[in-house]
C-alpha positions in Angstrom: 17.0 -61.2 -43.3 16.7 -61.9 -47.1 17.4 -59.6 -49.9 15.2 -59.3 -53.0 18.1 -60.7 -55.0 18.2 -63.9 -52.8 14.5 -64.3 -53.1 14.7 -64.1 -56.9 17.6 -66.5 -57.1 15.7 -69.0 -54.9 12.2 -68.7 -56.4 12.5 -67.6 -60.0 13.5 -70.8 -61.7 15.8 -71.2 -64.6 12.9 -72.2 -66.9 11.1 -68.9 -66.2 14.3 -66.9 -66.6 14.9 -68.5 -70.0 11.4 -67.8 -71.1 11.7 -64.1 -70.0 15.0 -63.9 -71.9 13.3 -65.4 -75.0 10.3 -63.0 -74.9 12.3 -59.9 -74.2 14.7 -60.9 -76.9 11.9 -60.9 -79.5 11.0 -57.4 -78.5 14.6 -56.4 -78.8 14.8 -58.0 -82.2 12.0 -55.9 -83.5 13.7 -52.8 -82.0 17.0 -53.5 -83.8 15.3 -54.3 -87.1 13.4 -51.0 -86.9 16.4 -48.9 -86.2 18.6 -50.6 -88.9 16.0 -51.1 -91.7 16.8 -47.6 -92.9 20.4 -48.4 -93.5 19.4 -50.9 -96.1 16.5 -49.0 -97.7 17.8 -45.5 -97.7 19.7 -45.8 -101.0 16.4 -46.9 -102.7 14.5 -44.1 -101.0 17.1 -41.5 -102.0 16.8 -42.7 -105.6 12.9 -42.7 -105.6 12.6 -39.2 -104.1 15.8 -37.7 -105.3 17.1 -36.8 -101.8 20.3 -34.8 -101.2 22.9 -36.0 -98.7 21.6 -33.4 -96.2 18.0 -34.6 -96.6 19.1 -38.2 -96.1 21.0 -37.1 -92.9 17.9 -35.4 -91.6 15.8 -38.5 -92.1 18.4 -40.6 -90.3 18.6 -38.1 -87.5 14.8 -38.0 -87.1 15.0 -41.6 -86.0 17.3 -40.6 -83.1 15.4 -37.5 -82.2 12.4 -39.8 -81.7 14.6 -42.2 -79.8 15.7 -39.3 -77.6 12.1 -38.6 -76.7 11.6 -42.3 -76.0 14.6 -42.4 -73.8 13.6 -39.3 -71.9 10.1 -40.5 -71.2 10.9 -44.2 -70.4 12.2 -43.5 -66.9 9.0 -41.8 -65.8 6.7 -44.4 -67.4 8.7 -47.5 -66.3 9.2 -46.3 -62.7 5.6 -45.0 -62.2 3.5 -47.5 -64.1 5.8 -50.6 -64.2 8.1 -52.3 -66.6 5.3 -54.5 -68.2 3.1 -51.6 -69.3 6.2 -49.6 -70.4 7.2 -52.6 -72.6 3.8 -52.8 -74.3 3.5 -49.0 -74.9 6.9 -48.7 -76.6 6.6 -51.9 -78.5 3.3 -50.7 -80.0 5.0 -47.5 -81.1 7.8 -49.6 -82.6 5.9 -52.0 -84.8 2.9 -49.8 -85.8 4.7 -46.7 -86.9 7.5 -48.6 -88.5 4.9 -50.6 -90.5 3.2 -47.3 -91.5 6.4 -46.0 -92.9 5.8 -48.4 -95.9 2.8 -46.3 -96.9 4.7 -42.9 -97.0 4.2 -40.9 -100.1 6.5 -38.0 -99.4 9.8 -37.4 -97.6 8.1 -35.2 -95.0 5.6 -37.9 -94.1 8.4 -40.5 -93.9 10.4 -38.2 -91.6 7.4 -37.6 -89.3 6.5 -41.3 -89.0 10.2 -42.2 -88.5 10.3 -39.8 -85.6 7.2 -41.5 -84.0 8.7 -45.0 -84.6 11.9 -43.7 -83.0 10.0 -42.9 -79.8 9.3 -46.7 -79.6 12.9 -47.7 -80.4 14.3 -45.3 -77.8 11.9 -46.3 -75.0 11.7 -50.0 -75.6 15.3 -50.9 -75.1 15.9 -49.4 -71.6 12.4 -50.6 -70.5 13.1 -54.2 -71.6 16.6 -54.1 -70.1 15.3 -53.0 -66.7 12.5 -55.6 -66.9 14.7 -58.6 -67.6 17.4 -57.5 -65.1 14.9 -57.6 -62.3 14.0 -61.3 -62.9 17.6 -62.5 -63.0 19.9 -63.3 -60.0 23.4 -61.9 -59.7 25.2 -65.1 -60.8 24.0 -65.0 -64.4 22.6 -61.5 -64.7 25.4 -60.1 -66.8 25.4 -63.0 -69.2 21.6 -62.9 -69.7 21.6 -59.2 -70.3 24.3 -59.5 -72.9 22.4 -62.4 -74.5 19.4 -60.1 -74.6 21.4 -57.5 -76.4 22.7 -60.2 -78.8 19.2 -60.4 -80.2 20.0 -56.9 -81.7 22.3 -58.8 -84.0 19.6 -61.3 -84.9 17.1 -58.5 -85.6 19.7 -56.7 -87.7 20.5 -59.9 -89.7 16.8 -60.7 -90.2 15.8 -57.2 -91.5 19.0 -57.1 -93.6 18.1 -60.3 -95.3 14.6 -59.2 -95.9 15.8 -55.9 -97.3 18.5 -57.3 -99.5 16.1 -59.8 -101.0 13.1 -57.5 -101.5 14.4 -53.9 -102.0 14.9 -54.5 -105.7 11.1 -55.0 -105.9 10.1 -52.3 -103.3 11.8 -50.8 -100.3 8.3 -50.6 -98.7 8.1 -54.4 -98.1 10.8 -54.2 -95.4 8.6 -51.8 -93.4 5.3 -53.7 -93.9 7.0 -56.8 -92.4 6.8 -55.1 -88.9 3.1 -55.5 -88.6 3.9 -59.1 -87.8 4.9 -58.0 -84.3 1.3 -57.4 -83.3 1.1 -61.2 -82.6 3.3 -60.6 -79.6 0.7 -58.4 -77.8 -1.4 -61.3 -76.1 1.9 -62.7 -74.8 3.0 -59.4 -73.4 -0.3 -58.8 -71.6 -0.1 -62.2 -69.9 3.4 -61.6 -68.5 3.8 -60.6 -64.8 5.3 -57.4 -63.5 9.0 -57.7 -62.5 9.5 -59.0 -58.9 11.7 -56.1 -57.9 9.2 -53.5 -59.1 6.3 -55.2 -57.4 8.3 -55.4 -54.1 9.2 -51.7 -54.4 5.5 -50.8 -54.9 3.6 -53.4 -52.8 6.2 -54.8 -50.4 6.5 -58.4 -49.4 2.8 -59.3 -50.0 3.0 -58.1 -53.5 6.2 -60.1 -54.1 4.6 -63.2 -52.7 1.6 -62.8 -55.1 3.7 -62.3 -58.2 6.0 -65.2 -57.4 3.1 -67.4 -56.2 5.0 -68.4 -53.0 5.0 -67.7 -49.2 8.1 -66.1 -47.8 8.7 -66.7 -44.1 11.8 -64.5 -43.6 11.7 -60.7 -43.7 13.1 -59.0 -46.8 15.5 -56.2 -46.6 13.7 -53.1 -47.8 14.9 -51.2 -50.9 16.0 -47.6 -50.5 12.9 -45.4 -50.3 14.5 -42.1 -51.2 13.0 -40.3 -54.1 15.6 -39.8 -56.9 15.8 -37.2 -59.6 18.0 -37.0 -62.7 20.2 -34.6 -60.8 20.9 -37.3 -58.2 22.8 -39.5 -60.7 25.1 -36.5 -61.1 26.0 -36.4 -57.4 28.2 -38.7 -55.3 28.3 -41.6 -55.0 26.9 -41.9 -58.6 28.8 -39.1 -60.3 31.9 -40.9 -61.5 29.8 -43.9 -62.5 27.5 -41.7 -64.5 30.3 -39.9 -66.3 32.0 -43.2 -67.2 28.8 -44.9 -68.5 27.6 -41.8 -70.3 31.0 -41.5 -72.1 30.8 -45.2 -73.0 27.2 -44.9 -74.3 28.0 -41.7 -76.3 31.0 -43.2 -78.0 29.6 -46.6 -78.9 26.4 -45.0 -80.2 28.3 -42.4 -82.3 30.7 -44.9 -83.8 28.0 -47.4 -84.5 25.6 -45.0 -86.2 28.2 -43.2 -88.2 29.2 -46.6 -89.5 25.9 -48.3 -90.1 23.9 -45.2 -91.2 26.4 -44.6 -94.1 27.9 -48.1 -94.6 26.4 -48.6 -98.1 27.6 -45.2 -99.2 31.1 -45.7 -97.7 31.3 -49.1 -99.4 30.2 -47.5 -102.7 32.8 -44.8 -102.4 35.4 -47.6 -102.1 34.4 -48.9 -105.5 31.7 -51.5 -104.7 28.4 -51.7 -106.6 25.1 -50.9 -105.0 24.3 -54.6 -104.6 27.7 -55.5 -103.2 27.4 -52.5 -100.8 24.2 -53.9 -99.4 25.6 -57.4 -99.1 28.7 -56.1 -97.3 26.5 -54.1 -94.9 24.6 -57.3 -94.3 27.8 -59.2 -93.5 28.6 -56.5 -91.0 25.3 -57.2 -89.3 26.2 -60.9 -89.1 29.5 -60.0 -87.4 27.5 -58.4 -84.6 26.4 -61.7 -83.3 29.8 -63.1 -82.4 30.6 -59.7 -80.9 27.7 -60.1 -78.5 28.4 -63.7 -77.7 32.0 -63.1 -76.9 31.0 -60.2 -74.6 28.5 -62.6 -72.9 31.4 -64.9 -72.2 34.0 -62.3 -71.0 31.6 -60.2 -68.9 31.4 -63.0 -66.4 34.9 -64.4 -67.0 37.0 -61.3 -66.5 34.4 -58.7 -65.5 32.7 -55.6 -66.8 35.6 -53.2 -66.5 38.3 -55.2 -68.2 36.0 -56.3 -71.0 34.9 -52.8 -71.8 38.5 -51.5 -72.0 39.5 -54.4 -74.3 36.6 -53.9 -76.6 37.0 -50.1 -76.8 40.6 -50.5 -77.8 39.6 -53.1 -80.4 37.2 -50.5 -81.8 40.0 -47.9 -82.0 42.4 -50.3 -83.8 39.9 -51.6 -86.3 38.7 -48.1 -87.1 42.2 -47.0 -88.1 42.8 -50.2 -90.0 39.7 -49.5 -92.2 41.4 -46.3 -93.5 44.3 -48.3 -94.9 42.5 -51.2 -96.7 43.5 -51.7 -100.3 41.4 -54.6 -101.4 37.8 -55.9 -101.1 39.0 -58.8 -98.9 40.8 -56.4 -96.5 37.7 -54.1 -96.5 35.2 -56.8 -95.5 37.6 -58.3 -92.9 38.2 -54.9 -91.3 34.5 -54.0 -91.4 33.6 -57.3 -89.7 36.3 -56.6 -87.1 35.0 -53.2 -86.3 31.4 -54.5 -86.2 32.5 -57.3 -83.8 34.1 -55.0 -81.3 31.4 -52.2 -81.5 28.6 -54.6 -80.9 30.5 -56.3 -78.1 30.6 -52.9 -76.4 26.9 -52.4 -76.9 26.3 -55.7 -75.1 28.6 -54.8 -72.3 27.1 -51.4 -71.6 23.5 -52.7 -71.7 24.4 -55.3 -69.1 26.5 -53.0 -67.0 24.3 -49.9 -66.7 21.4 -51.3 -64.6 24.0 -52.7 -62.1 25.2 -49.1 -61.4 22.0 -47.8 -59.9 19.5 -49.0 -57.2 16.0 -50.2 -58.1 14.1 -46.9 -57.4 16.3 -45.1 -59.9 17.2 -47.9 -62.3 14.6 -46.9 -64.9 15.9 -43.3 -64.7 19.5 -44.4 -64.8 18.9 -46.6 -67.8 16.7 -44.0 -69.5 19.3 -41.2 -69.1 22.1 -43.4 -70.5 19.8 -44.0 -73.4 19.4 -40.2 -73.8 23.1 -39.8 -74.2 23.1 -42.6 -76.8 20.3 -40.9 -78.7 22.1 -37.5 -78.7 25.1 -39.3 -80.2 22.7 -41.0 -82.7 21.3 -37.6 -83.8 24.8 -36.2 -84.3 26.3 -39.3 -86.0 24.4 -39.2 -89.3 25.0 -35.4 -89.5 28.7 -35.9 -88.9 28.9 -38.8 -91.5 26.9 -36.8 -94.0 29.0 -33.7 -93.5 32.3 -35.6 -93.9 31.1 -37.5 -97.0 29.7 -34.4 -98.7 33.1 -32.7 -98.3 34.8 -35.8 -99.7 36.9 -36.2 -96.6 39.3 -39.1 -96.6 38.5 -42.3 -94.8 41.6 -41.7 -92.6 40.1 -38.4 -91.4 36.7 -39.9 -90.8 37.9 -43.0 -89.0 40.5 -41.2 -87.0 37.7 -39.4 -85.2 36.1 -42.8 -84.5 39.3 -44.2 -83.2 40.1 -41.2 -81.0 36.7 -41.3 -79.4 37.1 -45.1 -78.7 40.4 -44.5 -77.0 38.8 -41.7 -74.9 36.1 -44.1 -73.7 38.7 -46.8 -72.9 40.5 -44.3 -70.7 37.3 -43.2 -69.0 36.5 -46.8 -68.1 40.0 -47.5 -66.8 39.9 -44.5 -64.5 36.3 -44.3 -63.4 34.6 -47.8 -63.7 33.8 -50.0 -60.7 33.5 -53.7 -61.0 30.0 -55.1 -60.4 30.7 -58.7 -61.3 29.1 -61.1 -58.8 27.6 -58.3 -56.7 24.0 -57.8 -55.6 22.2 -54.8 -57.0 20.0 -52.9 -54.6 
């Protein structure tokens, strides 16, 4: 008797897998650009509207409040209506409402539109992640999912470059650029539903239709139990859930403290506004090698060891930042922290869907995203609070280092290795 994984490995060719990786990576690219465009444009927005640190933090947090709504809703939409329609729905929220931000006339209008755009950001990532994972066989699944996540770096770099080059003219240009994403819609509508979701809903006949083949052997059925959110907090998933939620919370908190306030942190260390934006841009560039290295190590040494190493790297580079004494040391340390943090992002995105079976994968991914969004809501508030009190960099980064070490310990004690294993 075949498993769905074996059918996919046999009948979903490498060409199609690469095409799916390319298309989903473009969606992910827009998601990343949408989240991070505010890091580059916020200083200009603050100047134009005369915002306080608290008002700036509220706008930053509105993004993640929307992302929380997106993450909470994606499990239901993706598991009931399919990964394909879920992708289209959240992608539309992402590009349309981000583009409309460029027409905002008041801080309150900007905050509201940012919340709506955040729904797209928060739902699109777990939806796309689940979609691609169900086209890829176990031998290369981890690497492909990290490469998908690597497109976050490309999106960050792209919007960073647009913002650095155009913000001096108008910060609104960066937001209007998102309307270009509408050209993706015809492609998205032509895509097929994921083989695993079709098999779950329509059985062997549906799988044959979506793959365009005839399957002689019987296929081992997927678990038919109905799952609720509470089920991922019960054995045998409890320890896995605690571990992965800890990992998501920490990497999201560290990342968004860092990137939400990077220009201000750099400015406090004596850099000009222009240099602060360029340093932030270079940190975005450092994300790409972080992802690519994670794509290598995730299949080379496994998920568990890779996560421990990268979390420890986050902790060390966080502490180093507090002791820099020159611009060269500052940019090198910032690049190092960005490298390890984005390596962790790639790892957790690849690892999470492997921890849960198909009927609850959308919910498992979505709830992990919920934890990340809660961290995202708290991170700008934490950063704004610490900066408004003129706390030292040592105090700020000690918190980030401590959380990173906590996550490393959680992975060491609770993680299971899924490298090379079939997912149900």
